[in-house]
PDB file of N, H, CA, C and O in Angstrom:
ATOM      1  N   MET A   1      70.309 249.741 205.757  1.00  0.00           N
ATOM      2  CA  MET A   1      71.683 249.602 206.162  1.00  0.00           C
ATOM      3  C   MET A   1      71.947 250.622 207.263  1.00  0.00           C
ATOM      4  O   MET A   1      71.645 251.806 207.112  1.00  0.00           O
ATOM      5  N   GLU A   2      72.504 250.160 208.349  1.00  0.00           N
ATOM      6  H   GLU A   2      72.749 249.198 208.472  1.00  0.00           H
ATOM      7  CA  GLU A   2      72.766 251.038 209.473  1.00  0.00           C
ATOM      8  C   GLU A   2      74.237 251.393 209.623  1.00  0.00           C
ATOM      9  O   GLU A   2      74.569 252.374 210.288  1.00  0.00           O
ATOM     10  N   ILE A   3      75.110 250.622 209.024  1.00  0.00           N
ATOM     11  H   ILE A   3      74.840 249.825 208.484  1.00  0.00           H
ATOM     12  CA  ILE A   3      76.541 250.864 209.156  1.00  0.00           C
ATOM     13  C   ILE A   3      77.196 250.542 207.830  1.00  0.00           C
ATOM     14  O   ILE A   3      76.795 249.606 207.140  1.00  0.00           O
ATOM     15  N   GLY A   4      78.198 251.315 207.480  1.00  0.00           N
ATOM     16  H   GLY A   4      78.524 252.075 208.042  1.00  0.00           H
ATOM     17  CA  GLY A   4      78.928 251.046 206.254  1.00  0.00           C
ATOM     18  C   GLY A   4      79.665 252.282 205.803  1.00  0.00           C
ATOM     19  O   GLY A   4      79.310 253.402 206.172  1.00  0.00           O
ATOM     20  N   SER A   5      80.684 252.078 205.009  1.00  0.00           N
ATOM     21  H   SER A   5      80.972 251.168 204.709  1.00  0.00           H
ATOM     22  CA  SER A   5      81.475 253.179 204.511  1.00  0.00           C
ATOM     23  C   SER A   5      82.326 252.680 203.360  1.00  0.00           C
ATOM     24  O   SER A   5      82.739 251.520 203.334  1.00  0.00           O
ATOM     25  N   ALA A   6      82.582 253.553 202.419  1.00  0.00           N
ATOM     26  H   ALA A   6      82.247 254.495 202.439  1.00  0.00           H
ATOM     27  CA  ALA A   6      83.477 253.199 201.327  1.00  0.00           C
ATOM     28  C   ALA A   6      84.908 253.612 201.650  1.00  0.00           C
ATOM     29  O   ALA A   6      85.834 253.257 200.921  1.00  0.00           O
ATOM     30  N   ILE A   7      85.097 254.353 202.728  1.00  0.00           N
ATOM     31  H   ILE A   7      84.345 254.642 203.321  1.00  0.00           H
ATOM     32  CA  ILE A   7      86.439 254.761 203.146  1.00  0.00           C
ATOM     33  C   ILE A   7      86.651 254.399 204.609  1.00  0.00           C
ATOM     34  O   ILE A   7      85.701 254.295 205.384  1.00  0.00           O
ATOM     35  N   GLU A   8      87.923 254.208 204.973  1.00  0.00           N
ATOM     36  H   GLU A   8      88.695 254.292 204.343  1.00  0.00           H
ATOM     37  CA  GLU A   8      88.225 253.772 206.332  1.00  0.00           C
ATOM     38  C   GLU A   8      88.397 254.926 207.321  1.00  0.00           C
ATOM     39  O   GLU A   8      88.337 254.709 208.531  1.00  0.00           O
ATOM     40  N   GLU A   9      88.607 256.134 206.833  1.00  0.00           N
ATOM     41  H   GLU A   9      88.656 256.310 205.850  1.00  0.00           H
ATOM     42  CA  GLU A   9      88.845 257.259 207.735  1.00  0.00           C
ATOM     43  C   GLU A   9      87.671 258.236 207.691  1.00  0.00           C
ATOM     44  O   GLU A   9      87.460 258.921 206.691  1.00  0.00           O
ATOM     45  N   LEU A  10      86.919 258.292 208.774  1.00  0.00           N
ATOM     46  H   LEU A  10      87.091 257.735 209.587  1.00  0.00           H
ATOM     47  CA  LEU A  10      85.789 259.209 208.898  1.00  0.00           C
ATOM     48  C   LEU A  10      86.008 260.115 210.100  1.00  0.00           C
ATOM     49  O   LEU A  10      86.653 259.723 211.072  1.00  0.00           O
ATOM     50  N   GLU A  11      85.470 261.325 210.032  1.00  0.00           N
ATOM     51  H   GLU A  11      84.947 261.644 209.242  1.00  0.00           H
ATOM     52  CA  GLU A  11      85.583 262.234 211.175  1.00  0.00           C
ATOM     53  C   GLU A  11      84.817 261.698 212.374  1.00  0.00           C
ATOM     54  O   GLU A  11      85.314 261.730 213.500  1.00  0.00           O
ATOM     55  N   VAL A  12      83.613 261.207 212.135  1.00  0.00           N
ATOM     56  H   VAL A  12      83.209 261.181 211.220  1.00  0.00           H
ATOM     57  CA  VAL A  12      82.788 260.639 213.205  1.00  0.00           C
ATOM     58  C   VAL A  12      82.588 259.163 212.890  1.00  0.00           C
ATOM     59  O   VAL A  12      81.923 258.805 211.917  1.00  0.00           O
ATOM     60  N   GLU A  13      83.167 258.321 213.718  1.00  0.00           N
ATOM     61  H   GLU A  13      83.707 258.611 214.508  1.00  0.00           H
ATOM     62  CA  GLU A  13      83.081 256.885 213.475  1.00  0.00           C
ATOM     63  C   GLU A  13      81.776 256.318 214.016  1.00  0.00           C
ATOM     64  O   GLU A  13      81.455 256.525 215.186  1.00  0.00           O
ATOM     65  N   PRO A  14      81.010 255.601 213.179  1.00  0.00           N
ATOM     66  CA  PRO A  14      79.791 254.959 213.685  1.00  0.00           C
ATOM     67  C   PRO A  14      80.151 253.826 214.642  1.00  0.00           C
ATOM     68  O   PRO A  14      81.247 253.268 214.590  1.00  0.00           O
ATOM     69  N   GLU A  15      79.216 253.509 215.500  1.00  0.00           N
ATOM     70  H   GLU A  15      78.326 253.963 215.542  1.00  0.00           H
ATOM     71  CA  GLU A  15      79.439 252.418 216.447  1.00  0.00           C
ATOM     72  C   GLU A  15      79.492 251.086 215.709  1.00  0.00           C
ATOM     73  O   GLU A  15      78.919 250.933 214.631  1.00  0.00           O
ATOM     74  N   ASP A  16      80.191 250.127 216.309  1.00  0.00           N
ATOM     75  H   ASP A  16      80.657 250.251 217.185  1.00  0.00           H
ATOM     76  CA  ASP A  16      80.203 248.773 215.759  1.00  0.00           C
ATOM     77  C   ASP A  16      78.784 248.222 215.768  1.00  0.00           C
ATOM     78  O   ASP A  16      77.933 248.674 216.534  1.00  0.00           O
ATOM     79  N   MET A  17      78.546 247.254 214.921  1.00  0.00           N
ATOM     80  H   MET A  17      79.237 246.887 214.299  1.00  0.00           H
ATOM     81  CA  MET A  17      77.214 246.663 214.823  1.00  0.00           C
ATOM     82  C   MET A  17      77.320 245.156 215.018  1.00  0.00           C
ATOM     83  O   MET A  17      78.229 244.514 214.491  1.00  0.00           O
ATOM     84  N   ASP A  18      76.393 244.605 215.772  1.00  0.00           N
ATOM     85  H   ASP A  18      75.655 245.127 216.200  1.00  0.00           H
ATOM     86  CA  ASP A  18      76.341 243.162 215.963  1.00  0.00           C
ATOM     87  C   ASP A  18      75.621 242.530 214.778  1.00  0.00           C
ATOM     88  O   ASP A  18      74.545 242.975 214.379  1.00  0.00           O
ATOM     89  N   VAL A  19      76.228 241.492 214.224  1.00  0.00           N
ATOM     90  H   VAL A  19      77.103 241.131 214.547  1.00  0.00           H
ATOM     91  CA  VAL A  19      75.611 240.750 213.125  1.00  0.00           C
ATOM     92  C   VAL A  19      75.542 239.276 213.503  1.00  0.00           C
ATOM     93  O   VAL A  19      76.375 238.762 214.250  1.00  0.00           O
ATOM     94  N   GLN A  20      74.540 238.626 212.973  1.00  0.00           N
ATOM     95  H   GLN A  20      73.863 239.043 212.366  1.00  0.00           H
ATOM     96  CA  GLN A  20      74.335 237.215 213.293  1.00  0.00           C
ATOM     97  C   GLN A  20      74.487 236.378 212.035  1.00  0.00           C
ATOM     98  O   GLN A  20      74.122 236.795 210.936  1.00  0.00           O
ATOM     99  N   GLY A  21      75.025 235.209 212.226  1.00  0.00           N
ATOM    100  H   GLY A  21      75.321 234.871 213.119  1.00  0.00           H
ATOM    101  CA  GLY A  21      75.195 234.286 211.115  1.00  0.00           C
ATOM    102  C   GLY A  21      75.550 232.912 211.640  1.00  0.00           C
ATOM    103  O   GLY A  21      75.333 232.598 212.811  1.00  0.00           O
ATOM    104  N   ARG A  22      76.096 232.104 210.760  1.00  0.00           N
ATOM    105  H   ARG A  22      76.272 232.359 209.809  1.00  0.00           H
ATOM    106  CA  ARG A  22      76.473 230.752 211.160  1.00  0.00           C
ATOM    107  C   ARG A  22      77.993 230.632 211.139  1.00  0.00           C
ATOM    108  O   ARG A  22      78.640 231.041 210.176  1.00  0.00           O
ATOM    109  N   ASP A  23      78.549 230.077 212.187  1.00  0.00           N
ATOM    110  H   ASP A  23      78.023 229.744 212.970  1.00  0.00           H
ATOM    111  CA  ASP A  23      79.981 229.829 212.273  1.00  0.00           C
ATOM    112  C   ASP A  23      80.339 228.780 211.220  1.00  0.00           C
ATOM    113  O   ASP A  23      79.754 227.697 211.197  1.00  0.00           O
ATOM    114  N   LEU A  24      81.295 229.099 210.355  1.00  0.00           N
ATOM    115  H   LEU A  24      81.770 229.978 210.374  1.00  0.00           H
ATOM    116  CA  LEU A  24      81.650 228.183 209.273  1.00  0.00           C
ATOM    117  C   LEU A  24      82.327 226.910 209.770  1.00  0.00           C
ATOM    118  O   LEU A  24      82.292 225.882 209.094  1.00  0.00           O
ATOM    119  N   ILE A  25      82.933 226.974 210.933  1.00  0.00           N
ATOM    120  H   ILE A  25      82.962 227.809 211.482  1.00  0.00           H
ATOM    121  CA  ILE A  25      83.619 225.798 211.466  1.00  0.00           C
ATOM    122  C   ILE A  25      82.656 224.894 212.225  1.00  0.00           C
ATOM    123  O   ILE A  25      82.601 223.688 211.982  1.00  0.00           O
ATOM    124  N   THR A  26      81.901 225.482 213.144  1.00  0.00           N
ATOM    125  H   THR A  26      81.946 226.462 213.341  1.00  0.00           H
ATOM    126  CA  THR A  26      81.015 224.668 213.990  1.00  0.00           C
ATOM    127  C   THR A  26      79.625 224.480 213.396  1.00  0.00           C
ATOM    128  O   THR A  26      78.925 223.528 213.742  1.00  0.00           O
ATOM    129  N   GLY A  27      79.221 225.382 212.503  1.00  0.00           N
ATOM    130  H   GLY A  27      79.790 226.155 212.222  1.00  0.00           H
ATOM    131  CA  GLY A  27      77.880 225.320 211.933  1.00  0.00           C
ATOM    132  C   GLY A  27      76.808 225.871 212.857  1.00  0.00           C
ATOM    133  O   GLY A  27      75.623 225.858 212.522  1.00  0.00           O
ATOM    134  N   LYS A  28      77.223 226.353 214.021  1.00  0.00           N
ATOM    135  H   LYS A  28      78.185 226.362 214.293  1.00  0.00           H
ATOM    136  CA  LYS A  28      76.266 226.872 215.003  1.00  0.00           C
ATOM    137  C   LYS A  28      76.055 228.369 214.794  1.00  0.00           C
ATOM    138  O   LYS A  28      76.920 229.052 214.246  1.00  0.00           O
ATOM    139  N   PRO A  29      74.899 228.878 215.234  1.00  0.00           N
ATOM    140  CA  PRO A  29      74.663 230.324 215.150  1.00  0.00           C
ATOM    141  C   PRO A  29      75.730 231.083 215.939  1.00  0.00           C
ATOM    142  O   PRO A  29      76.201 230.629 216.982  1.00  0.00           O
ATOM    143  N   LYS A  30      76.094 232.248 215.409  1.00  0.00           N
ATOM    144  H   LYS A  30      75.711 232.617 214.562  1.00  0.00           H
ATOM    145  CA  LYS A  30      77.132 233.049 216.058  1.00  0.00           C
ATOM    146  C   LYS A  30      76.827 234.524 215.844  1.00  0.00           C
ATOM    147  O   LYS A  30      76.283 234.909 214.809  1.00  0.00           O
ATOM    148  N   GLU A  31      77.176 235.341 216.816  1.00  0.00           N
ATOM    149  H   GLU A  31      77.618 235.029 217.657  1.00  0.00           H
ATOM    150  CA  GLU A  31      77.020 236.791 216.712  1.00  0.00           C
ATOM    151  C   GLU A  31      78.384 237.426 216.922  1.00  0.00           C
ATOM    152  O   GLU A  31      79.105 237.088 217.860  1.00  0.00           O
ATOM    153  N   ILE A  32      78.729 238.357 216.027  1.00  0.00           N
ATOM    154  H   ILE A  32      78.143 238.632 215.264  1.00  0.00           H
ATOM    155  CA  ILE A  32      79.984 239.090 216.168  1.00  0.00           C
ATOM    156  C   ILE A  32      79.717 240.573 215.946  1.00  0.00           C
ATOM    157  O   ILE A  32      78.696 240.952 215.372  1.00  0.00           O
ATOM    158  N   ALA A  33      80.638 241.398 216.401  1.00  0.00           N
ATOM    159  H   ALA A  33      81.468 241.090 216.868  1.00  0.00           H
ATOM    160  CA  ALA A  33      80.558 242.841 216.165  1.00  0.00           C
ATOM    161  C   ALA A  33      81.478 243.180 214.998  1.00  0.00           C
ATOM    162  O   ALA A  33      82.620 242.723 214.946  1.00  0.00           O
ATOM    163  N   ILE A  34      80.972 243.985 214.061  1.00  0.00           N
ATOM    164  H   ILE A  34      80.044 244.356 214.104  1.00  0.00           H
ATOM    165  CA  ILE A  34      81.800 244.439 212.948  1.00  0.00           C
ATOM    166  C   ILE A  34      81.839 245.959 212.956  1.00  0.00           C
ATOM    167  O   ILE A  34      80.906 246.622 213.408  1.00  0.00           O
ATOM    168  N   SER A  35      82.931 246.489 212.451  1.00  0.00           N
ATOM    169  H   SER A  35      83.690 245.950 212.084  1.00  0.00           H
ATOM    170  CA  SER A  35      83.095 247.941 212.396  1.00  0.00           C
ATOM    171  C   SER A  35      82.906 248.426 210.960  1.00  0.00           C
ATOM    172  O   SER A  35      82.934 247.638 210.015  1.00  0.00           O
ATOM    173  N   TYR A  36      82.715 249.715 210.818  1.00  0.00           N
ATOM    174  H   TYR A  36      82.692 250.355 211.586  1.00  0.00           H
ATOM    175  CA  TYR A  36      82.569 250.283 209.481  1.00  0.00           C
ATOM    176  C   TYR A  36      83.864 250.096 208.695  1.00  0.00           C
ATOM    177  O   TYR A  36      83.828 250.001 207.468  1.00  0.00           O
ATOM    178  N   LYS A  37      85.013 250.040 209.385  1.00  0.00           N
ATOM    179  H   LYS A  37      85.041 250.117 210.382  1.00  0.00           H
ATOM    180  CA  LYS A  37      86.293 249.843 208.698  1.00  0.00           C
ATOM    181  C   LYS A  37      86.357 248.462 208.053  1.00  0.00           C
ATOM    182  O   LYS A  37      86.895 248.313 206.955  1.00  0.00           O
ATOM    183  N   GLU A  38      85.816 247.463 208.725  1.00  0.00           N
ATOM    184  H   GLU A  38      85.379 247.584 209.616  1.00  0.00           H
ATOM    185  CA  GLU A  38      85.786 246.120 208.147  1.00  0.00           C
ATOM    186  C   GLU A  38      84.918 246.094 206.894  1.00  0.00           C
ATOM    187  O   GLU A  38      85.249 245.429 205.912  1.00  0.00           O
ATOM    188  N   ILE A  39      83.818 246.815 206.935  1.00  0.00           N
ATOM    189  H   ILE A  39      83.549 247.355 207.733  1.00  0.00           H
ATOM    190  CA  ILE A  39      82.937 246.891 205.767  1.00  0.00           C
ATOM    191  C   ILE A  39      83.651 247.613 204.628  1.00  0.00           C
ATOM    192  O   ILE A  39      83.569 247.185 203.477  1.00  0.00           O
ATOM    193  N   ALA A  40      84.348 248.704 204.939  1.00  0.00           N
ATOM    194  H   ALA A  40      84.415 249.052 205.874  1.00  0.00           H
ATOM    195  CA  ALA A  40      85.084 249.448 203.916  1.00  0.00           C
ATOM    196  C   ALA A  40      86.131 248.558 203.252  1.00  0.00           C
ATOM    197  O   ALA A  40      86.274 248.576 202.030  1.00  0.00           O
ATOM    198  N   ARG A  41      86.856 247.785 204.043  1.00  0.00           N
ATOM    199  H   ARG A  41      86.739 247.770 205.036  1.00  0.00           H
ATOM    200  CA  ARG A  41      87.862 246.878 203.475  1.00  0.00           C
ATOM    201  C   ARG A  41      87.208 245.807 202.601  1.00  0.00           C
ATOM    202  O   ARG A  41      87.752 245.440 201.560  1.00  0.00           O
ATOM    203  N   ALA A  42      86.053 245.309 203.016  1.00  0.00           N
ATOM    204  H   ALA A  42      85.611 245.606 203.862  1.00  0.00           H
ATOM    205  CA  ALA A  42      85.352 244.284 202.238  1.00  0.00           C
ATOM    206  C   ALA A  42      84.850 244.843 200.902  1.00  0.00           C
ATOM    207  O   ALA A  42      84.796 244.120 199.907  1.00  0.00           O
ATOM    208  N   LEU A  43      84.488 246.118 200.881  1.00  0.00           N
ATOM    209  H   LEU A  43      84.532 246.705 201.689  1.00  0.00           H
ATOM    210  CA  LEU A  43      83.960 246.747 199.667  1.00  0.00           C
ATOM    211  C   LEU A  43      85.047 247.292 198.749  1.00  0.00           C
ATOM    212  O   LEU A  43      84.773 247.617 197.594  1.00  0.00           O
ATOM    213  N   ASP A  44      86.272 247.396 199.246  1.00  0.00           N
ATOM    214  H   ASP A  44      86.494 247.132 200.184  1.00  0.00           H
ATOM    215  CA  ASP A  44      87.348 248.097 198.556  1.00  0.00           C
ATOM    216  C   ASP A  44      87.551 247.630 197.114  1.00  0.00           C
ATOM    217  O   ASP A  44      87.555 248.460 196.205  1.00  0.00           O
ATOM    218  N   LYS A  45      87.719 246.341 196.881  1.00  0.00           N
ATOM    219  H   LYS A  45      87.716 245.667 197.620  1.00  0.00           H
ATOM    220  CA  LYS A  45      87.982 245.849 195.522  1.00  0.00           C
ATOM    221  C   LYS A  45      86.807 246.118 194.589  1.00  0.00           C
ATOM    222  O   LYS A  45      87.003 246.472 193.426  1.00  0.00           O
ATOM    223  N   SER A  46      85.598 245.952 195.092  1.00  0.00           N
ATOM    224  H   SER A  46      85.440 245.664 196.037  1.00  0.00           H
ATOM    225  CA  SER A  46      84.419 246.200 194.255  1.00  0.00           C
ATOM    226  C   SER A  46      84.322 247.668 193.877  1.00  0.00           C
ATOM    227  O   SER A  46      83.998 248.000 192.737  1.00  0.00           O
ATOM    228  N   ILE A  47      84.602 248.540 194.825  1.00  0.00           N
ATOM    229  H   ILE A  47      84.866 248.270 195.751  1.00  0.00           H
ATOM    230  CA  ILE A  47      84.541 249.978 194.551  1.00  0.00           C
ATOM    231  C   ILE A  47      85.609 250.370 193.541  1.00  0.00           C
ATOM    232  O   ILE A  47      85.352 251.188 192.657  1.00  0.00           O
ATOM    233  N   LEU A  48      86.799 249.800 193.659  1.00  0.00           N
ATOM    234  H   LEU A  48      87.008 249.136 194.377  1.00  0.00           H
ATOM    235  CA  LEU A  48      87.858 250.091 192.689  1.00  0.00           C
ATOM    236  C   LEU A  48      87.458 249.634 191.286  1.00  0.00           C
ATOM    237  O   LEU A  48      87.748 250.321 190.306  1.00  0.00           O
ATOM    238  N   ARG A  49      86.801 248.494 191.184  1.00  0.00           N
ATOM    239  H   ARG A  49      86.565 247.936 191.980  1.00  0.00           H
ATOM    240  CA  ARG A  49      86.341 248.012 189.878  1.00  0.00           C
ATOM    241  C   ARG A  49      85.281 248.944 189.295  1.00  0.00           C
ATOM    242  O   ARG A  49      85.271 249.193 188.089  1.00  0.00           O
ATOM    243  N   ILE A  50      84.396 249.458 190.137  1.00  0.00           N
ATOM    244  H   ILE A  50      84.404 249.256 191.116  1.00  0.00           H
ATOM    245  CA  ILE A  50      83.381 250.415 189.678  1.00  0.00           C
ATOM    246  C   ILE A  50      84.054 251.694 189.205  1.00  0.00           C
ATOM    247  O   ILE A  50      83.703 252.228 188.153  1.00  0.00           O
ATOM    248  N   GLU A  51      85.027 252.194 189.979  1.00  0.00           N
ATOM    249  H   GLU A  51      85.312 251.760 190.833  1.00  0.00           H
ATOM    250  CA  GLU A  51      85.755 253.403 189.582  1.00  0.00           C
ATOM    251  C   GLU A  51      86.451 253.201 188.240  1.00  0.00           C
ATOM    252  O   GLU A  51      86.398 254.073 187.373  1.00  0.00           O
ATOM    253  N   ASP A  52      87.107 252.049 188.067  1.00  0.00           N
ATOM    254  H   ASP A  52      87.150 251.341 188.772  1.00  0.00           H
ATOM    255  CA  ASP A  52      87.788 251.764 186.802  1.00  0.00           C
ATOM    256  C   ASP A  52      86.805 251.743 185.634  1.00  0.00           C
ATOM    257  O   ASP A  52      87.105 252.268 184.561  1.00  0.00           O
ATOM    258  N   ALA A  53      85.639 251.142 185.836  1.00  0.00           N
ATOM    259  H   ALA A  53      85.396 250.716 186.707  1.00  0.00           H
ATOM    260  CA  ALA A  53      84.629 251.084 184.775  1.00  0.00           C
ATOM    261  C   ALA A  53      84.128 252.479 184.418  1.00  0.00           C
ATOM    262  O   ALA A  53      83.912 252.786 183.246  1.00  0.00           O
ATOM    263  N   ILE A  54      83.948 253.316 185.425  1.00  0.00           N
ATOM    264  H   ILE A  54      84.124 253.067 186.378  1.00  0.00           H
ATOM    265  CA  ILE A  54      83.506 254.696 185.177  1.00  0.00           C
ATOM    266  C   ILE A  54      84.564 255.449 184.384  1.00  0.00           C
ATOM    267  O   ILE A  54      84.245 256.126 183.407  1.00  0.00           O
ATOM    268  N   MET A  55      85.823 255.335 184.800  1.00  0.00           N
ATOM    269  H   MET A  55      86.082 254.786 185.595  1.00  0.00           H
ATOM    270  CA  MET A  55      86.893 256.048 184.104  1.00  0.00           C
ATOM    271  C   MET A  55      87.043 255.547 182.666  1.00  0.00           C
ATOM    272  O   MET A  55      87.270 256.343 181.755  1.00  0.00           O
ATOM    273  N   GLU A  56      86.917 254.248 182.459  1.00  0.00           N
ATOM    274  H   GLU A  56      86.732 253.601 183.199  1.00  0.00           H
ATOM    275  CA  GLU A  56      87.001 253.685 181.107  1.00  0.00           C
ATOM    276  C   GLU A  56      85.857 254.212 180.239  1.00  0.00           C
ATOM    277  O   GLU A  56      86.066 254.565 179.078  1.00  0.00           O
ATOM    278  N   THR A  57      84.663 254.264 180.798  1.00  0.00           N
ATOM    279  H   THR A  57      84.494 253.977 181.741  1.00  0.00           H
ATOM    280  CA  THR A  57      83.508 254.779 180.062  1.00  0.00           C
ATOM    281  C   THR A  57      83.702 256.250 179.721  1.00  0.00           C
ATOM    282  O   THR A  57      83.423 256.674 178.600  1.00  0.00           O
ATOM    283  N   LEU A  58      84.181 257.029 180.687  1.00  0.00           N
ATOM    284  H   LEU A  58      84.408 256.685 181.599  1.00  0.00           H
ATOM    285  CA  LEU A  58      84.402 258.456 180.431  1.00  0.00           C
ATOM    286  C   LEU A  58      85.487 258.680 179.384  1.00  0.00           C
ATOM    287  O   LEU A  58      85.423 259.647 178.625  1.00  0.00           O
ATOM    288  N   SER A  59      86.476 257.800 179.336  1.00  0.00           N
ATOM    289  H   SER A  59      86.528 257.015 179.952  1.00  0.00           H
ATOM    290  CA  SER A  59      87.540 257.961 178.338  1.00  0.00           C
ATOM    291  C   SER A  59      87.014 257.743 176.922  1.00  0.00           C
ATOM    292  O   SER A  59      87.629 258.197 175.957  1.00  0.00           O
ATOM    293  N   GLN A  60      85.881 257.053 176.790  1.00  0.00           N
ATOM    294  H   GLN A  60      85.381 256.684 177.574  1.00  0.00           H
ATOM    295  CA  GLN A  60      85.283 256.797 175.481  1.00  0.00           C
ATOM    296  C   GLN A  60      84.118 257.743 175.178  1.00  0.00           C
ATOM    297  O   GLN A  60      83.477 257.636 174.133  1.00  0.00           O
ATOM    298  N   THR A  61      83.855 258.666 176.098  1.00  0.00           N
ATOM    299  H   THR A  61      84.376 258.753 176.947  1.00  0.00           H
ATOM    300  CA  THR A  61      82.741 259.601 175.957  1.00  0.00           C
ATOM    301  C   THR A  61      83.212 260.847 175.210  1.00  0.00           C
ATOM    302  O   THR A  61      84.326 261.314 175.446  1.00  0.00           O
ATOM    303  N   PRO A  62      82.389 261.392 174.315  1.00  0.00           N
ATOM    304  CA  PRO A  62      82.761 262.633 173.626  1.00  0.00           C
ATOM    305  C   PRO A  62      83.097 263.737 174.642  1.00  0.00           C
ATOM    306  O   PRO A  62      82.442 263.838 175.680  1.00  0.00           O
ATOM    307  N   PRO A  63      84.106 264.558 174.352  1.00  0.00           N
ATOM    308  CA  PRO A  63      84.583 265.565 175.314  1.00  0.00           C
ATOM    309  C   PRO A  63      83.496 266.495 175.851  1.00  0.00           C
ATOM    310  O   PRO A  63      83.487 266.809 177.041  1.00  0.00           O
ATOM    311  N   GLU A  64      82.579 266.939 174.986  1.00  0.00           N
ATOM    312  H   GLU A  64      82.586 266.684 174.019  1.00  0.00           H
ATOM    313  CA  GLU A  64      81.553 267.877 175.455  1.00  0.00           C
ATOM    314  C   GLU A  64      80.603 267.201 176.453  1.00  0.00           C
ATOM    315  O   GLU A  64      80.157 267.836 177.408  1.00  0.00           O
ATOM    316  N   LEU A  65      80.298 265.937 176.238  1.00  0.00           N
ATOM    317  H   LEU A  65      80.661 265.421 175.462  1.00  0.00           H
ATOM    318  CA  LEU A  65      79.447 265.202 177.172  1.00  0.00           C
ATOM    319  C   LEU A  65      80.212 264.881 178.455  1.00  0.00           C
ATOM    320  O   LEU A  65      79.659 264.981 179.550  1.00  0.00           O
ATOM    321  N   ALA A  66      81.471 264.499 178.325  1.00  0.00           N
ATOM    322  H   ALA A  66      81.920 264.418 177.435  1.00  0.00           H
ATOM    323  CA  ALA A  66      82.291 264.194 179.497  1.00  0.00           C
ATOM    324  C   ALA A  66      82.410 265.416 180.403  1.00  0.00           C
ATOM    325  O   ALA A  66      82.376 265.286 181.627  1.00  0.00           O
ATOM    326  N   ALA A  67      82.550 266.600 179.812  1.00  0.00           N
ATOM    327  H   ALA A  67      82.578 266.706 178.818  1.00  0.00           H
ATOM    328  CA  ALA A  67      82.647 267.829 180.607  1.00  0.00           C
ATOM    329  C   ALA A  67      81.378 268.042 181.418  1.00  0.00           C
ATOM    330  O   ALA A  67      81.444 268.427 182.585  1.00  0.00           O
ATOM    331  N   ASP A  68      80.226 267.794 180.809  1.00  0.00           N
ATOM    332  H   ASP A  68      80.172 267.482 179.861  1.00  0.00           H
ATOM    333  CA  ASP A  68      78.956 267.924 181.539  1.00  0.00           C
ATOM    334  C   ASP A  68      78.870 266.908 182.673  1.00  0.00           C
ATOM    335  O   ASP A  68      78.396 267.228 183.763  1.00  0.00           O
ATOM    336  N   ILE A  69      79.322 265.697 182.419  1.00  0.00           N
ATOM    337  H   ILE A  69      79.707 265.437 181.533  1.00  0.00           H
ATOM    338  CA  ILE A  69      79.274 264.655 183.445  1.00  0.00           C
ATOM    339  C   ILE A  69      80.186 265.010 184.610  1.00  0.00           C
ATOM    340  O   ILE A  69      79.795 264.856 185.767  1.00  0.00           O
ATOM    341  N   TYR A  70      81.393 265.482 184.324  1.00  0.00           N
ATOM    342  H   TYR A  70      81.711 265.607 183.384  1.00  0.00           H
ATOM    343  CA  TYR A  70      82.332 265.854 185.385  1.00  0.00           C
ATOM    344  C   TYR A  70      81.769 266.953 186.278  1.00  0.00           C
ATOM    345  O   TYR A  70      82.054 266.986 187.475  1.00  0.00           O
ATOM    346  N   LYS A  71      80.964 267.861 185.701  1.00  0.00           N
ATOM    347  H   LYS A  71      80.733 267.834 184.729  1.00  0.00           H
ATOM    348  CA  LYS A  71      80.398 268.971 186.480  1.00  0.00           C
ATOM    349  C   LYS A  71      79.337 268.503 187.458  1.00  0.00           C
ATOM    350  O   LYS A  71      79.111 269.154 188.478  1.00  0.00           O
ATOM    351  N   THR A  72      78.679 267.380 187.166  1.00  0.00           N
ATOM    352  H   THR A  72      78.863 266.851 186.338  1.00  0.00           H
ATOM    353  CA  THR A  72      77.591 266.912 188.036  1.00  0.00           C
ATOM    354  C   THR A  72      78.020 265.841 188.982  1.00  0.00           C
ATOM    355  O   THR A  72      77.211 265.354 189.772  1.00  0.00           O
TER     356      THR A  72
END
């Protein structure tokens, strides 16, 4: 992976990347440029679901183990 981010605001923004695929309307090959911000927006819901699962798991973890996990 050469470009990607889980957040939209970075101090140093990576350059856009050209990606190739098929145009859904015409069915013909197409190349477009995507930015790391577009990738971050696409990943946003999945990352939130992962965060929720982690928090739910930690809420069911014994306190002494949870403290160790939080430290690492």
